[in-house]
N, C-alpha and C positions, 0 to 999 in steps of 0.2 A: 452291038456297041457296049462297051463297059463304061459304066457312069460311076460306080462306086466299088471300094475295096473294103471288105471287112478283115480285121487283122485279129487274131488270137494274140494274147500277151506273153504268157509264160512259155519259154523255150521255143518262142517264134520271134519275138522282138527282144524280151529280157531272157538272158541265160540263167535262168532260175536253178537249174540243176548244179551249175557252177557255184552259185552263191550258197547253196546249202551245203555244197562240198567244202567250200572255204570255211563256212561257219563251224562245221563239225571238225575240220583240222585244227582251227583255233581253240575250240572247246576242248577237244582232247589233248592238246598241248597243255591247256590250263589244268586238265585233270592230272596229267603227269606231274606238274609242279605241286598241285595240293597232296598227292598221295606219294610221290617220290617212287612211282612204280611205272613199269612199261604199260602204257595203254593203246598199244598198236591196234588190239582188236575192238577197241570200246566203240568205234564208229559203227561197225558191222553189227556189234551187239546191240547197240541202242536202236538202229534202223529196224531190226528185227522185233525187238521187244515193243517199240512204239507202234508198229504196224499191227502187232497182235492185241495190244492194248485198245487201240482206237477202234479196231473192229468189234471189241466188246461192248462199247458204251450203246446206250439207247438212241444217241444222235447219228449213229453210223450210217443209217439209211438216208438221213437227211443229207449229210457231208457228201455221200456218193451222188445224190441227186443234184446237188448244188456244184459238186466238183471241188472238194477240199480234201488235199491229201494228209496223211498222218504228219509229215514234216512241217506243214504249215501250222498244224496244232502245236507244234515245239516252239514257235514264235509268235503266233497271232493271239490277239485278246477276244475277238469276236464280240465286241460291244455294238452289236447291231440289233435292229429292231426284230421282234419275232421271238416266241417262245423257244424254238429249236436253237436260236443263237444265244439267247439268255442262258440255256442250259448248258451250251458248249462253254460259255464264259464262266460258269461255275466249275465245269469240269477240268478246264486245262491246267490250272496251277498243279492239281494233284497228278494230272496225267504227265506233266513234264517232269516232276519230281520222280514219279514211279519209273518213267522211262530211263531217265539217267541213273537213278539208284539200281534198278534191276540189271541194267546194262553193266555197270561196275561189278555187281555180283557175278554176272555171267562170265566176266573174265577174271575171277577169283579174288575181287577185292570186297571184302565182308564189312559189316557194321559202318556202312558209309552214307547213311541217310542224310547227314550234314552236308557232305561233299556233293551229294546228288542234288541236293536243293541249290548249292553254289553253281553247279554246271547249269541247272535248269534256269537259274538267273541270268547266267552268262551267255547262253546260246542265242537267245533274241537279240542281244546287243551285238554280238558278231555277226548274225545275219543282217541286221540293219546297216552295218558298216561296210558290208561287201556286196552291193548292187553290181550287177555285171550286165552290161548291154553287149549283145553283138556287135561287133565294130563296124557292121556295114548298115545297122538299122536305121539311124539318123539320116545318113546319106539317101537311103531308098526312100524314106518317108518324104524327105524334103523334094526329092524328083517328083514322087507321086501327087504330093500336095497340090502342085501346080495344075494338075489335069483332072484328078479325081476327086470324089467326096470320100472322105475316109472316116472308117467307123471301128472302134475298139470293142470287141466282143469276147468277154473274158469270164472264165467260170471262177467263183470264188466268194468270199466274204467280203461286203462292200468296204468295210473298214481297212481290212488287210490288204486288197488289191489297191485301195486308194493310198495307203502307206507305201506300197511298192512304187507308185507313180510320184510320191513325193520325194523319195530317195533317189529317183530318177527323173528329176523335173523336166528334163529335154523332151519326154515323150508326149505327154497330154496335150500340148499345144497344137500338134498336128492333126487332132482329130476333132470332128465336127460333132460326134456323138461317143459317148462311153457308156457300155451297157455292161453291168455286173450281173451275174446269175443269182447272186445272193439277194440283190435288190428286185429283181425281176420275180423271183419266186420258183424257177426251174433253171436247169443249167443245160449246156450242150451235152448231148446231142438232141434235146427235145427241139422238134422242129418249130414249136411256137417261139422260142427265143429268137430264132432266125427271122421268122415272120414279123416279129415285133422290131427287129433292127431294120427290115425292109420298109416299115410304116415310118419309123423315125427318120429314115433316109428318103422316104417318098420316092423309091425306085421299084421297079419289077425285078422278080427273081433272075430273070435272064439278063439283067443289066448289072449283075454284081460278080465278084470273085470273092470267095473266102479262103483266106491263107492261113494255114495252122500247121502245127507239127503232129497233132494228134489224130491219127485214124479213127479212134472210136469216139472221138466228141467232135472235133471240128469237121473232119471229112464226111463221115456218115451223116451228121447232122444237117450239113449243107446239102447233100444229096437228098434227103428226106424232104428238104424244103425247095427242091428244084433249083438249087444255086450251084454253079459251077465251083469247083473246089482246086486249090493249089496246095498240094502236099509238100511242105519243106522238110526233106529227108535228109539232114544234115549228117546223121549217123549211118547213112547208106543200110538202112533195115531192109530186110527181105519184104517183098511185096505181100499182102495180104490175100488170102484165097477169095474173100467175097466184097471186101470193101476197096473198091478202085476210084482213086482220085482222077478228076478230069485231067489235070496236070501234075508234074511231079518236078520238082527242083532240089538241087543239093545246097544252093546258096541263095541268099535273098535277093542279090543283085540279079540272078537270072530271071525274077519276076519283070524286071524292066524289059529284058529281051522278049519274054513271052507277051508282054502286052503290045509290044510293037508288031508282033505277028497276028494279033487278034483283030 
C-alpha cells in the first residue's frame, strides 16, 4: 500500500529547462541590443564555456555531489551555510562575467568585458521572471494531497531551491516535508538522503513511490534505498541499459491512473 509519494522538483514539477531557455533567449536579445550584432550563436557558446569553467573550480566535486548544475551557477548566489557554499558564493560573480564575456568572444565579439558584465547581471533577473510550471503539476498535487503524504526531495542549494519555490508559490503548500540536498549534506542518488526522507515521513520504503525525471539521481537513488520509482519520461528518452525504473510514465497525470492500479 502506498502511503507517501516523494517528488523531485526540477523538470518534474517545475519546467526548469524551459525557464533557463527563456532566460537565455531574453539575455541574448539584450546582447544584440547592446552590441548591435547578430548573437544567434551566443546561447550555445555560453552554455559550452560555462560548463567548462564550472568543471575547473575547486568546488566542482561538491556541486556534483549536491546536484548543482553550471546554469544554476549563472543565477544562484549560494549564500548558504558551509565552507563549500561560501566558496561558491565568492566564485560566482567572476564565473558569470567570464562565461558571458568568453561566450561573446567565441562568436567574434571582442573587447566586450563591460557588456559581459551587463549580461551576467541581466541573466539572473531574466531567470527569476520566467518560472514555468508544467500545466498539470498543481492539479495532480491537489488530487494526491487528499490521499497521500507528499514530500519534496530536491537536489541543490537551499537558498536557490527556496527561491524557485518563492517564485512559484503554489507548490510548497502541497508538501508535508521539503528536503534539499545542500541542507542535508548529500544529494540524490546517495541512498542516505532517501532514508532520511523515509524517517521524516515515518513510512517504510515499500510504502513510498519516488517520482522523478532523472534516471541517474531520482531513479537509481530510489532503487538503492529499496523504494519503488516512477520515471517521468516526457521527452521519450531511450531506456537505460542498467537503470530500470519500477514504472514509467510520459505525463504526470498518468501517475493518478498508476496509483489506482496499485
